[in-house]
Backbone as CSV, one residue per row, in Angstrom:
resi,resn,N_x,N_y,N_z,CA_x,CA_y,CA_z,C_x,C_y,C_z
1,MET,-9.934,-16.114,98.947,-8.430,-15.815,98.980,-7.927,-17.413,99.370
2,PRO,-6.972,-17.947,98.546,-6.499,-19.152,98.589,-5.598,-19.269,99.983
3,SER,-5.477,-20.425,100.196,-4.919,-20.868,101.507,-3.560,-20.473,101.421
4,SER,-2.997,-20.214,102.810,-1.580,-19.657,102.798,-0.629,-20.622,103.833
5,LYS,0.369,-20.765,103.842,1.322,-21.506,104.431,1.873,-20.541,105.731
6,HIS,1.462,-19.130,105.679,2.209,-18.256,106.423,1.186,-17.788,107.490
7,PHE,-0.023,-17.822,107.396,-1.026,-17.179,108.264,-2.101,-18.241,108.699
8,VAL,-2.596,-18.321,109.788,-3.821,-19.145,110.349,-4.618,-18.216,110.648
9,LEU,-5.837,-18.223,109.958,-6.787,-17.097,110.081,-8.092,-17.686,110.914
10,SER,-7.972,-18.931,111.273,-9.336,-19.581,111.760,-9.238,-19.447,113.409
11,GLY,-10.298,-19.566,113.926,-10.295,-19.513,115.334,-11.289,-18.182,115.774
12,ASP,-10.997,-17.882,117.303,-11.762,-16.817,117.610,-11.117,-15.336,117.354
13,GLY,-9.692,-15.384,117.327,-9.193,-14.057,117.117,-8.615,-13.723,118.452
14,GLY,-8.517,-12.318,118.523,-8.231,-11.717,119.804,-6.586,-11.648,120.058
15,ASN,-6.025,-11.281,121.266,-4.774,-11.229,121.497,-4.613,-11.732,122.901
16,PRO,-3.978,-12.948,123.001,-3.878,-13.569,124.222,-2.825,-12.804,125.334
17,VAL,-1.932,-11.828,124.866,-1.076,-11.046,125.575,-1.584,-9.631,125.910
18,TRP,-2.582,-9.239,125.392,-3.081,-8.017,125.491,-3.293,-7.698,127.021
19,ARG,-2.674,-6.625,127.328,-2.701,-6.059,128.823,-2.163,-7.318,129.960
20,ALA,-1.480,-8.104,129.556,-0.998,-9.166,130.393,0.025,-8.399,131.321
21,PRO,0.083,-8.748,132.604,0.866,-8.269,133.558,2.269,-8.720,133.389
22,LEU,3.240,-7.791,133.347,4.706,-8.162,133.128,5.330,-7.895,134.486
23,HIS,6.774,-8.474,134.566,7.427,-8.619,135.929,7.291,-7.009,136.660
24,GLN,7.486,-5.991,135.878,7.589,-4.491,136.481,6.664,-3.857,135.953
25,PRO,5.356,-4.019,136.862,4.039,-3.285,136.264,4.106,-1.843,136.112
26,THR,5.144,-1.113,136.767,4.979,0.515,136.587,6.136,0.868,135.577
27,TRP,6.929,-0.093,135.038,7.657,0.478,134.051,7.052,0.468,132.461
28,ALA,7.656,1.442,131.762,7.029,1.463,130.495,7.430,0.363,129.443
29,MET,6.350,-0.377,128.751,6.700,-1.440,127.912,7.346,-0.685,126.628
30,GLN,8.422,-0.843,126.239,8.868,-0.273,125.139,9.025,-1.163,123.723
31,SER,9.280,-2.330,123.852,9.257,-3.183,122.814,9.162,-4.658,123.066
32,PHE,8.826,-5.515,122.060,8.915,-6.998,122.273,9.378,-7.694,121.012
33,ALA,9.830,-9.022,121.325,10.135,-9.984,119.917,9.910,-11.261,120.178
34,PHE,9.835,-12.108,119.133,9.240,-13.430,119.186,10.305,-14.287,119.127
35,ASP,10.602,-15.470,119.864,11.446,-16.537,119.748,10.424,-17.816,119.398
36,SER,10.150,-17.701,117.890,9.081,-18.734,117.395,9.788,-20.098,117.504
37,VAL,11.203,-20.275,117.625,11.446,-21.660,117.679,11.371,-22.161,119.199
38,ASN,11.085,-21.524,120.085,10.750,-21.851,121.587,9.450,-21.511,121.980
39,SER,8.498,-20.880,121.233,7.436,-20.221,121.791,7.378,-19.239,122.771
40,HIS,8.311,-18.292,122.734,8.347,-17.252,123.813,8.370,-15.941,123.034
41,ILE,7.841,-14.901,123.999,7.993,-13.546,123.538,8.847,-12.836,124.774
42,TYR,9.682,-11.991,124.164,10.504,-11.012,125.186,9.937,-9.717,125.266
43,PHE,9.960,-9.164,126.292,9.377,-7.728,126.459,10.348,-6.926,127.225
44,ALA,10.712,-5.714,126.491,11.481,-4.662,127.114,10.662,-3.668,127.720
45,GLN,10.940,-3.220,128.936,10.474,-2.310,129.754,11.467,-1.211,130.151
46,HIS,11.233,-0.081,129.981,12.325,0.976,130.501,11.681,1.528,131.783
47,ARG,12.707,1.933,132.582,12.573,2.457,133.864,12.971,4.159,133.518
48,ILE,12.312,4.833,133.843,12.317,6.237,133.951,13.363,6.790,134.876
49,GLY,14.234,7.745,134.460,15.225,8.005,135.328,14.708,8.652,136.634
50,ASP,15.431,8.312,137.639,14.846,8.913,139.217,16.143,9.438,139.696
51,SER,15.922,10.038,141.010,17.063,10.734,141.834,18.154,9.573,142.193
52,ALA,17.678,8.276,142.132,18.729,7.634,142.575,19.678,7.065,141.566
53,GLY,19.563,7.686,140.188,20.609,7.396,139.193,20.159,6.272,138.148
54,HIS,18.847,5.895,138.221,18.329,4.656,137.564,18.087,4.891,136.103
55,ASN,18.983,5.816,135.509,18.463,6.245,134.204,18.960,5.061,133.124
56,GLY,18.214,4.512,132.500,18.345,3.633,131.162,18.376,2.300,131.591
57,ASP,17.781,2.003,132.577,17.580,0.697,133.298,16.436,0.070,132.263
58,VAL,16.632,-1.300,131.979,15.429,-2.031,131.165,15.430,-3.099,131.765
59,TRP,14.241,-3.626,131.778,13.734,-4.889,132.272,13.345,-5.787,131.253
60,ILE,13.861,-7.041,131.076,13.296,-8.103,130.127,12.372,-9.062,130.810
61,SER,11.373,-9.311,130.377,10.334,-10.271,130.745,10.212,-11.489,129.589
62,LYS,10.462,-12.785,129.795,10.298,-13.834,128.935,9.170,-14.388,129.269
63,THR,8.028,-14.197,128.253,6.797,-15.078,128.612,6.522,-16.208,127.512
64,ASP,5.598,-16.966,127.779,5.075,-17.990,126.745,3.993,-17.257,125.994
65,PHE,3.554,-17.799,124.820,2.506,-16.995,124.080,1.288,-16.812,124.560
66,SER,0.909,-17.079,125.823,-0.192,-16.671,126.566,0.245,-15.522,127.184
67,GLY,1.188,-15.189,127.390,1.699,-13.947,128.217,1.940,-14.179,129.799
68,ASN,2.294,-15.456,129.979,2.686,-15.898,131.531,3.982,-15.687,131.544
69,VAL,4.788,-14.596,132.521,5.999,-14.455,132.632,6.628,-15.863,133.117
70,LEU,7.834,-16.198,132.351,8.520,-17.237,132.789,9.594,-17.169,133.277
71,ASP,10.660,-16.010,132.921,11.945,-15.570,133.453,12.010,-14.223,133.262
72,ILE,13.009,-13.502,134.071,13.302,-12.086,133.835,14.743,-11.873,133.784
73,MET,15.160,-10.718,133.290,16.541,-10.252,133.284,16.595,-8.883,133.442
74,ALA,17.675,-8.280,134.204,17.680,-6.831,134.346,18.883,-6.247,133.562
75,LEU,18.855,-5.211,132.887,19.644,-4.464,132.205,19.886,-3.232,132.729
76,ARG,20.994,-2.772,133.038,21.411,-1.536,133.973,22.193,-0.774,132.808
77,GLY,21.752,0.582,132.880,22.240,1.707,131.991,22.416,1.364,130.385
78,PHE,21.367,0.505,129.778,21.250,0.410,128.276,20.818,1.351,127.694
79,GLY,19.633,2.237,128.217,19.054,3.150,127.321,17.566,2.977,127.586
80,HIS,16.716,2.908,126.360,15.309,2.840,126.361,14.695,1.552,126.169
81,GLY,15.272,0.603,125.333,14.929,-0.461,124.951,13.794,-0.534,123.890
82,SER,14.013,0.659,123.275,12.965,0.901,122.169,12.914,0.112,120.893
83,SER,13.808,-0.950,120.817,13.871,-1.769,119.736,14.850,-2.899,120.114
84,MET,14.171,-3.989,119.937,14.685,-5.493,120.229,14.432,-6.376,119.172
85,GLY,15.404,-7.504,118.998,15.063,-8.692,118.180,15.698,-9.909,119.058
86,VAL,15.386,-11.032,118.446,15.574,-12.272,119.011,16.451,-12.956,118.130
87,GLU,17.586,-13.515,118.393,18.260,-14.566,117.716,18.184,-15.956,118.234
88,SER,17.400,-16.630,117.689,17.182,-17.979,118.337,18.503,-19.000,117.954
89,THR,18.900,-19.849,119.168,19.914,-20.625,118.890,19.547,-22.058,119.050
90,GLY,18.541,-22.448,118.731,17.872,-23.681,118.591,16.805,-24.099,119.825
91,SER,16.083,-25.149,119.614,15.232,-25.347,120.404,15.553,-25.988,121.820
92,GLY,15.230,-25.202,122.834,15.545,-25.544,124.286,16.740,-24.636,124.791
93,SER,17.346,-23.849,123.728,18.598,-23.014,124.277,17.965,-21.529,124.266
94,ALA,18.671,-20.915,125.150,18.624,-19.508,125.628,19.007,-18.799,124.279
95,PRO,18.164,-17.782,123.781,18.579,-16.988,122.370,19.430,-15.910,122.796
96,TYR,20.051,-15.180,121.869,20.590,-13.928,121.938,19.717,-12.766,121.894
97,LEU,19.676,-11.771,122.417,18.776,-10.629,122.466,19.591,-9.394,121.784
98,TRP,19.206,-8.775,120.962,19.554,-7.504,120.256,18.791,-6.456,120.685
99,ILE,19.492,-5.372,121.337,18.436,-4.346,121.789,19.332,-3.001,121.544
100,GLU,18.587,-1.952,121.319,19.429,-0.733,121.157,19.931,-0.223,122.650
101,GLY,21.027,0.385,122.462,21.626,0.966,123.666,22.462,2.092,123.443
102,GLY,23.246,2.271,124.419,24.198,3.506,124.441,24.542,3.880,125.915
103,ASP,25.272,4.470,126.200,25.666,4.917,127.534,24.691,6.106,127.980
104,SER,23.624,5.505,128.515,22.621,6.202,129.397,23.083,7.525,130.030
105,ASP,24.321,7.234,130.795,24.835,8.343,131.523,25.225,9.574,130.638
106,ASP,25.267,9.394,129.356,25.824,10.316,128.504,24.919,10.817,127.485
107,ASN,23.299,10.218,127.709,22.315,10.367,126.856,22.609,9.807,125.465
108,GLY,23.288,8.476,125.613,23.676,7.838,124.341,22.671,6.923,123.954
109,ALA,21.265,6.749,124.668,20.543,5.787,124.137,20.084,5.721,122.629
110,GLY,20.170,4.665,122.117,19.970,4.370,120.653,21.129,4.571,119.716
111,GLU,22.305,4.724,120.492,23.572,4.994,119.498,24.023,3.728,119.106
112,LYS,23.819,2.530,119.811,24.455,1.250,119.653,23.679,0.131,119.628
113,LEU,23.771,-0.817,119.216,23.148,-2.090,119.079,23.860,-3.010,119.969
114,SER,23.338,-3.687,120.892,23.959,-4.647,121.837,23.326,-6.133,121.765
115,ARG,24.289,-6.913,121.656,23.639,-8.488,121.609,24.546,-9.239,122.787
116,PHE,23.505,-9.925,123.645,23.889,-10.822,124.582,22.941,-11.901,124.732
117,ARG,23.419,-12.914,125.253,22.570,-14.098,125.653,21.520,-13.914,126.798
118,PHE,20.142,-14.250,126.518,19.367,-14.064,127.830,19.462,-14.950,128.744
119,THR,19.695,-14.340,129.909,20.147,-15.417,131.095,19.178,-14.986,132.309
120,ALA,18.217,-15.994,132.564,17.398,-15.861,133.685,17.937,-15.444,134.799
121,GLY,17.343,-14.176,135.538,17.877,-13.977,136.880,19.004,-13.094,136.764
122,LEU,19.536,-12.815,135.890,20.949,-12.070,135.770,20.721,-10.613,135.520
123,THR,21.430,-9.751,136.208,21.468,-8.307,136.357,22.754,-8.048,135.436
124,LEU,22.613,-7.592,134.100,23.705,-7.189,133.316,23.910,-5.707,133.048
125,GLU,25.090,-5.318,133.396,25.636,-3.986,133.237,26.069,-3.791,131.879
126,TYR,25.675,-2.557,131.287,25.876,-1.917,129.878,27.350,-2.029,129.692
127,THR,28.134,-1.978,130.763,29.828,-2.032,130.484,30.388,-3.276,130.589
128,ASN,29.454,-4.357,130.694,30.081,-5.716,130.714,30.759,-6.119,129.442
129,PRO,32.203,-6.486,129.457,32.703,-6.848,128.186,32.316,-7.931,127.363
130,SER,31.133,-8.595,128.034,30.689,-9.996,127.309,29.821,-9.443,126.131
131,ILE,29.352,-8.241,126.192,28.291,-7.680,125.592,28.851,-7.288,124.067
132,ALA,28.486,-7.986,122.896,28.721,-7.560,121.502,28.057,-6.024,121.258
133,GLN,28.827,-5.319,120.762,28.326,-4.006,120.556,28.538,-3.403,119.128
134,ALA,27.590,-2.997,118.328,27.910,-2.380,117.089,27.463,-0.936,116.940
């Protein structure tokens, strides 16, 4: 096979983030997306609804390419987080995250696409007017 600019196949292989612990160890990992500009991976974890009404909560963990958690962000009432993308905004800048969402109180998970800037330590409510939705 000829050399390629797209893949590096040398080295030992393996997966450096396989089974890496995320910030919420008991929440189900739903999706992940790469920010190749800043060498980060963003993981979405879904909290299964409970009697306290936490249906649709999603936890975002930002890691380096080795799986070390660098920052976290909580999303309240978004849905399942089963699909996510990263829109890089430049080297050293926080990206926008695109994630499926919907009014989880009305079983609307997956009905809309939400876009917001990743902000370390922030708890973002689905009803926040700063979220762009399509």
